[in-house]
Phi, psi and omega in degrees: 000131181283152175284161186304315180298314181295321179300314180302320184287323178297318180296318174301316175300319184291322184288315174305318178296314172303320182291311174299319184290322176301315181291321179295315182291325183289322175299318177302314178302318178297318178297315183292321176299316179302318179277359178074027180266345181284117183277356184230163182304138184273329186298309180304316181301310183296323185295313179299321183287322177297316177298319174304316184293314181298318175297318177302318180292319179293321176300318179295322180283327181252021175295121181284183181230156176079224191283346179278007185290325188281327179289319172303315178298318178300317178297314180304309183294322181292322179291323176299321176298316179296325182288320174297320174300319177297314176306307183298323179295316181280357184241020175119000178062241187292342184258008179292144180271005186251018180295336181295342175308324178304316182298317173300322176294318178294322179292324177296327181288328181293321181290314187279318187248009181062193189300307181309313178299310179304312179296322178295313178296324172302311184293319177300316178297323180295317180298316182287327181290316175297323176288333178292321183287315192284334189257027178299324183285342178281333184241071187287348182282338186268311188224161177292121183295127180215163177281145181276121182274171176294326175298323180287326178293320176295327181291328184289313177302319182293316178290311177304318174300317180299316180298320176293319183295312177301317179302313181296305181295311179294326179295320178297313177299317176304317178294323179289325176300312179295323179297313179294327179289327176286322178294320179296319183294317174302311178300319179301315180290326176296319184288322174296313179295316176297325180288320178295319174296319174297316175302319181296313180297316185294321179276335186271348180295133182293336178272156180278136182241129180234128177253139185224154176276176184295344178263010180064032170268132184291130178249343185195143175228136175268179178305312179296324175295324177295317180296318184286318187273340184082001180256143168280149184302328180292331183280323189275325183298129185096347173274157183281157182308314188293330181293333177260316182264351180086189182249025178298333180246127175301144181302329180292328179296323172296317181293334185293337185297326181294341176256009176282140176242147172071220185255021182275078179248134178266148175258130182242156172235137183210171174255115185262123168273112182294172180297328180279002181094346177287141176264132172228144181283134180239146169243125188221145174229146182246148180224141176291137180252119186241154180279181183291336180275357184088009181277141174293127187240344180169200183221136172241135181251132176246125184216159179228152178278122182263012184305311186289326179292315184297318179296321177296316177300322179295320182291324179292321181294317173294324179290326182291323177293313177297315183300317178296319177294322181298312178300317178298316183294321177296315178300310181298316176300319183294320183288325176288332183300321178294304181297332179294323175291331177288316179304314186295321180295319183291323180292324181296318180297309178306324182294323178291329182272333179286148178295138183276068173274168187299312184286322178294317181298316179296313176305314180298314179302320179298312181298319183290319179299310180296326177296316180297317181294313179297326177296316180301317179296316182292316178300312179299324181288324180289326177291326174291317184282330182234076182294141172285151179302142183280146179226077179295138177220145171301114188236138177283110187297322181302318176296323178296317176300323183290319180303316185294316182289333175289319173295325175299322181299339175275000175259167178279107186264156173302154187291324184254041182269138177237119177262129183242119173268124179236051178208169175234186181263024186250002185264129182235134179230161175268095185222166171275115190303321184288312181295322182293321178295318181295321175298311175299326175303310180295324182291315180300316181302316183296323182298316182292326180291331183280344178235069180301332180266002184105173180157209180241132179244117180249127180230126184217170183203142181191173180253128179240161173248122176234120178051048176069018181240134176272133183226157171270136176236128175236135185233148171227115185238145171230162175254041187270209186283342177077183189228135181289160184289336175289320179287330191301324183283356186243359192298331179264013170280140179299144171064014170261127181210149178261357186251144184298327186259009182271154182261349176082008188262333190294305188289325170301324178290322174305309184300318187286320178301310186288327174294325179293336177270002179083022177250195177210164187242132171241139188235124167239122183221147173221124179301133179086352184246314185144178182225141176234125179251128182242124178255138176237121190230153175294142181281159176279156181299332179272002179278358178296319177299323182288000000 
């Protein structure tokens, strides 16, 4: 049984074939009638053919869709059998030259309705033909009434037998046609699915793929290859390998791929000049492309853009060098700290024994002040380089901020300083109290140093939601001199400072403490307007109620 789309196409083809056959027979009949060779009346013959043509047009226009197609096909074929019977009746009955039209109708039935339909139409054609011949005396208006001869009886049996034989043979062929059609349709769907799957994999692969023939002409590029090279597939296909990828790999090395057996594939690294002129590092491997029979069909190259990997390697090497320098600097600082303490102690003893004259006293004060400053820098650096382990606890953030502001009140503050509290005592976070307090203290000291003549210091805390995660947000803002854009990207680097007396350790320590807590630091600054540091930290489990 044919599927609905195929059956619909077969019925349309049958209607078109009927229309063409009716036109052809009508033309032949008219030609014979003009020459006087038509032995039977032309008008009934012509009316039958015109009716068949009109029916074909109507069938084409009114052909249904879906489950009614088979009924429609039966209707068409039964009407075809009736029209053929009428043509045979008007053109001589058993002596008609158009008896072969029954064979065409039976064959069409086998194609459209398979073997059962062909046999039914063959049986119907036999009955109608037999009845037509045997009932000539019953219908004298159609044909000249004569007695049925033995030859006509034999003709009946031969024709009906021929109809049945054609039905059986054409039915077998129709069954094979339908079976082959189903197999081909299944294979077509499988091939279409396979092609779609191959295209999907080829285009979705993250690595670049380039296909070449044996003369190194590019035959295919996937989407990743287009992005890496900057060439569209339509631009690159047909060009030689060297014109797109350059001469970073000798042609002999690529040709060697065709002689590689198994998985013995070499990987190459090269510099690719993209279409826009930018160079990118590539890692590429070549594989022989073979047909289903094992014959060599071409070469396929698989490559990746190594830019991010090279940058990562460089960062790792730099980080390794910095880590080594950091360990060395920490050891040196530790070794300096002990003799520095001895020197400071010795100078204090000498200061008590030496006469307190103006010059001597001033020099001693300078030495002691600078010794204390150097000791403070070394202490901060060691605290940054060798951090103590964290001990996170649920801490009331408001209490910590109050403690920091209380300590600030005991310092020499600018005369016109205004402190604004933007928090309450209900915010709880999971932090190490000592390290968190030190980070807030450093930020407040920096804010005061940025406002030597006074200004507004705002300290606040609250709960925010980021990506469905609730976090604590703490901010320290000032209206000081601000930080220029060039320095803003370096403020968390150790020993980087924009102040003449700054050590550059305070903000680096803040950044490290907040990162160790699993948080992050955001800085917004505008020269002449002020700076805001925002810390985001995870909330304590008990902070949900707050």
